[in-house]
C-alpha positions in Angstrom: 74.2 122.1 71.4 71.0 121.7 69.3 68.6 123.1 67.0 65.4 124.7 67.8 62.4 126.3 65.9 60.0 129.0 66.6 57.2 130.5 64.4 57.0 133.9 62.8 54.1 134.3 64.6 56.1 133.9 68.2 59.0 135.4 67.1 58.2 138.9 68.0 57.1 137.9 71.8 60.7 136.4 71.9 62.4 139.6 70.8 60.2 141.6 73.1 60.9 139.5 76.3 64.5 139.6 75.6 64.5 143.4 75.6 62.6 143.0 78.7 65.5 141.0 80.1 68.7 142.7 78.9 69.9 145.4 76.8 69.7 144.1 72.8 71.8 145.5 70.4 70.0 144.9 66.6 70.0 145.9 63.1 67.4 148.7 62.6 66.6 151.1 60.0 68.0 154.2 60.1 66.5 156.2 57.4 65.8 156.0 53.4 68.4 157.0 51.2 66.1 157.9 48.1 69.4 159.4 46.1 71.0 156.2 45.8 68.9 154.2 43.3 71.0 150.7 44.3 69.8 150.9 47.5 66.8 152.4 49.5 67.7 152.0 53.1 70.5 152.6 55.9 70.9 149.9 58.6 72.6 150.5 61.9 73.5 147.9 65.0 71.8 150.1 67.9 70.0 149.4 71.2 66.5 147.8 70.2 63.6 149.2 71.9 60.6 146.8 70.4 60.5 143.9 68.3 59.1 145.7 65.4 62.0 147.6 64.9 64.1 144.7 64.2 64.9 144.5 60.6 66.8 140.7 60.0 66.3 141.5 56.2 69.2 144.1 56.0 72.0 144.1 53.8 74.5 145.9 55.4 75.0 148.2 58.5 77.0 151.7 58.1 79.3 150.7 61.0 80.2 147.0 62.1 78.9 145.4 65.1 82.9 145.6 66.7 81.5 149.2 68.0 80.0 147.2 70.8 83.3 146.0 72.0 85.5 148.7 70.8 83.6 152.0 70.5 84.6 154.9 67.9 85.1 157.1 71.2 86.3 155.3 74.6 87.6 156.3 77.8 90.1 154.4 78.8 91.2 156.0 82.2 90.7 159.1 84.4 93.5 160.9 86.3 93.6 163.4 89.0 96.6 164.8 91.0 99.0 162.2 89.6 96.6 159.2 90.5 95.1 157.2 87.7 91.8 155.0 87.9 90.7 152.6 84.8 87.6 153.6 83.4 85.3 150.4 82.4 81.8 151.0 81.3 80.6 147.3 81.1 77.1 145.9 80.8 75.3 142.7 79.9 74.1 142.9 76.4 72.7 140.6 73.6 74.1 141.3 70.2 71.9 140.0 67.6 71.4 139.5 63.9 75.0 139.5 62.8 75.7 138.2 59.4 78.2 135.2 59.3 80.9 137.9 57.5 80.9 140.2 61.0 80.8 137.1 63.0 84.2 136.1 61.1 85.4 139.7 61.5 84.5 139.8 65.4 86.9 136.3 65.7 89.5 138.2 64.3 89.4 140.8 66.6 88.7 138.8 69.5 92.1 137.4 68.6 94.0 140.6 67.9 92.9 142.4 71.0 93.8 139.2 73.0 97.4 138.2 71.7 100.2 138.9 73.7 98.8 141.7 75.3 95.2 141.5 76.5 93.1 144.7 75.7 90.6 144.8 78.7 88.7 147.3 77.6 87.7 144.9 74.6 87.8 141.5 76.1 85.8 142.9 79.3 82.7 143.7 77.1 83.1 140.9 74.8 83.1 138.3 77.7 79.7 140.1 79.0 78.1 140.0 75.2 75.8 137.2 74.0 76.3 137.1 70.1 73.7 135.5 68.0 74.1 135.6 63.9 71.5 135.2 61.6 71.3 134.5 58.0 71.9 137.0 54.9 68.3 137.5 53.7 69.8 139.9 51.1 73.5 140.9 49.9 74.6 144.2 49.7 75.6 146.2 46.6 79.7 145.8 47.1 79.5 142.8 49.1 81.9 140.0 48.3 82.0 137.8 50.8 81.5 134.8 48.6 85.0 135.5 47.3 86.4 135.9 51.0 87.7 133.0 53.5 85.4 130.2 52.0 86.8 127.8 53.9 86.9 129.7 57.3 83.8 129.4 59.3 83.2 131.8 62.4 83.2 129.8 65.8 83.3 132.2 68.4 79.5 133.1 68.5 76.8 131.8 70.7 73.8 131.1 68.5 72.7 131.3 64.7 69.2 131.9 63.8 67.9 131.3 60.1 64.4 132.3 58.7 63.1 129.6 56.6 59.3 130.3 55.2 57.3 131.2 58.3 59.8 129.2 60.9 62.9 130.6 62.6 65.5 127.9 62.9 67.9 128.7 66.0 71.2 127.2 66.5 72.4 126.9 70.2 76.4 126.5 70.3 76.9 128.0 73.7 75.1 127.8 77.0 74.6 132.0 76.8 72.6 130.9 74.0 71.1 128.3 75.6 69.9 130.3 78.4 67.7 132.6 75.8 65.2 129.5 74.9 63.4 130.2 78.3 62.3 133.4 76.5 60.5 132.1 73.8 58.1 129.4 72.6 60.5 127.1 71.1 60.1 123.5 70.0 63.0 120.9 68.8 63.5 121.4 65.1 63.5 118.4 62.6 66.0 117.3 60.7 64.1 118.3 57.3 64.0 122.0 58.9 67.7 121.9 60.0 68.5 120.7 56.4 66.5 123.8 55.2 68.3 126.3 57.0 71.5 124.9 56.0 70.6 125.1 52.1 69.0 128.4 53.0 72.5 130.1 54.3 74.2 128.3 51.3 71.9 129.6 49.0 72.7 133.6 49.4 76.2 134.6 47.7 77.7 138.2 47.6 76.8 140.5 44.6 80.9 140.9 43.4 83.5 138.5 43.3 87.2 138.3 43.2 88.8 136.6 40.2 91.7 134.9 42.1 92.2 132.7 45.0 93.8 134.1 48.5 97.2 132.9 47.6 97.1 134.4 44.0 96.4 137.7 45.4 98.9 137.8 48.0 101.6 136.7 45.6 100.3 139.3 43.1 100.1 142.3 45.9 103.5 141.1 46.9 104.9 141.6 43.1 103.3 144.7 42.7 104.6 146.5 45.9 107.5 148.4 44.1 105.0 149.7 41.7 104.1 152.9 43.2 103.0 154.4 39.5 100.1 152.1 39.8 99.0 152.3 43.1 99.2 156.2 42.8 96.9 155.9 39.4 94.5 153.9 41.5 94.5 156.4 44.3 94.3 159.3 42.2 90.9 160.5 43.5 91.3 159.8 47.2 90.5 162.3 49.5 92.3 160.7 52.3 88.9 160.9 54.5 89.4 157.2 56.1 85.6 156.3 55.5 87.3 153.1 54.3 88.7 152.0 57.2 86.4 153.5 60.0 83.5 151.3 58.2 86.0 147.9 58.2 84.9 145.4 60.5 88.2 144.2 61.0 90.2 147.6 61.4 91.3 148.5 64.8 93.8 150.9 64.4 93.2 153.9 67.3 94.9 157.3 68.5 95.0 157.9 72.1 94.7 161.9 73.5 95.0 163.1 77.0 92.1 165.5 77.7 92.8 168.0 80.6 89.9 169.5 82.7 90.0 173.4 83.4 91.4 172.8 86.8 94.7 171.3 85.0 94.8 168.8 87.6 92.3 166.1 86.1 91.4 164.6 83.2 91.0 161.5 80.8 92.7 159.6 78.6 90.6 158.7 75.5 91.1 156.5 72.3 89.4 157.3 69.0 89.3 155.0 65.8 92.1 156.0 63.3 92.5 155.6 59.7 95.8 154.4 58.1 94.3 156.3 55.0 94.6 159.5 56.2 97.8 161.7 55.5 99.0 162.1 59.3 98.9 158.5 60.2 102.3 157.7 59.4 103.7 161.1 60.3 106.0 161.1 63.1 108.1 164.2 65.2 111.8 164.6 64.4 111.8 167.6 67.3 112.9 170.8 66.1 115.4 171.7 63.3 118.0 174.0 63.1 115.7 176.9 62.8 114.1 175.7 65.8 110.9 174.7 64.0 109.1 171.4 64.3 110.5 168.5 62.2 108.2 165.6 60.7 109.0 162.6 58.6 106.1 160.9 56.9 106.3 157.1 56.0 103.7 157.2 53.7 102.9 160.4 52.3 101.2 159.8 49.5 97.5 158.5 48.6 99.2 156.0 46.3 101.5 155.0 49.4 98.5 154.5 51.8 96.2 152.7 49.7 99.1 150.1 49.0 99.3 149.9 52.5 95.6 149.4 53.1 95.4 146.4 50.8 98.5 145.0 51.9 97.3 144.9 55.6 93.9 143.1 54.6 95.4 141.0 52.1 99.1 139.9 52.8 100.5 141.1 56.3 98.3 139.3 58.5 97.3 136.4 56.7 99.6 134.1 58.6 98.8 135.5 61.8 94.8 135.0 61.4 95.1 132.0 58.9 92.9 133.6 56.8 92.8 137.4 54.7 92.1 140.4 57.2 89.2 140.9 55.0 85.6 139.8 55.4 84.2 140.9 52.0 81.3 142.9 53.9 81.8 145.8 51.0 81.4 148.5 53.5 84.3 150.5 52.6 82.9 150.6 49.1 80.0 151.8 49.8 81.2 154.6 52.3 83.9 155.9 49.6 82.9 159.3 48.0 85.2 159.2 45.6 84.1 155.4 44.8 87.7 154.3 44.6 88.1 152.0 47.4 86.2 148.6 46.3 88.8 146.2 46.7 87.5 143.9 44.4 88.2 146.4 41.6 91.6 147.3 42.9 92.8 143.7 43.3 91.3 142.6 39.9 93.1 145.4 38.4 96.5 144.8 40.1 96.3 141.3 39.4 95.5 141.7 35.8 99.2 143.1 35.8 100.9 141.0 38.3 99.4 137.6 38.1 101.2 134.5 36.8 
C-alpha cells in the first residue's frame, strides 16, 4: 500500500504514542550473559513500556513471537457442575519488530491452526494483532535462515520497518499498518530510500549454512530413516529436555490437562506446550496387564528415534502441506540445547555426507 519514512529522531515519539494507544509486544533486553563469549545479551518479546527499551538490533529472542497467539500455558475452558464455558482472554495488540524468519513461522502456524479444524484460541488473538516486521540488523550465532526457504516470502504481516542510516523506512501492507501512520511524523519515502531498504534487507545473511537444497535434504533424510544406529549416535548426548522444541517458532504440539479445584465440582482445562523430544511424548497406556499393573507402549523410546522424528518433522513430513520446510533457520534450537547437539545444520550435513547421491 506504500512506503513511508520517519527519522531516527522522531522514531521514539512514534513508539511511545503506539504504547499509549495499544499494548505493544516488542524485543527487549532481558539480561546480559557474560559467560557466553559468542553473545553478550538475551532478548525477549515482551510488553513494551517505553520506547527506550525497544531493541531492534537484537540477534534473536529466547522464545519465538508465536507465544502471543499460542502461550506456553493457556486455559481453554472452565467447568462447574457439568457445565462448560470457553475461556478467551483476548486483547488488541501490536507485535512489533519481528524478523523475517519469524514472520514466515507465524505464517506457517496461521495455516496449521486454521487448517480443517480452526483453533479459535489461536485465531481470535491472531486477528486482533497487528504485526510489524523489521530488518535483521545482526545475525544470531546459530542462525541459518539464508539456507532455508529462500524462495518463500512471508505475506501475512501488516507492515515492515527497515533501518537505513538515520531513517526508518516503513512499508505498509494492510490497513492495520496504515492506521499506525497517524501516530508518527511520517513522510512519503523516495525511490532511492526504498531501494536502499531493499538492499539492506538483502545484505544481512545468517552465520551458518546448509550445503544442500530442500529437495536434496528431503531425499537424504528419507534414505537415512532405517539407519537408527546413525540417529542414536547423533543423539547420544541428548538429555531429552525438550528445549529445542519449546524454543522453536514452528513447533505447535501441546498437552491438555483438566485441573480440579478443591471443591471437586469446578476446574479448568489447560493446554501446555509439549515436546516430541521428551521420553513420555509417544508413550501410551495399554491398560492393566495380567498382574493388574499399568502397561504402556512407547513408539519412540530412544533419543535417536525422537531426534529422527524431530528432523523428519521439520524437513520432510510437512513440506507438501506447507509448500516449504517446517523450519525457518532461526537457530534457537541450537542456542537452547544444553548438550550442544540440536543444531540442524550439523545434523543434516552429517546425515547428507552419508546419504546424498
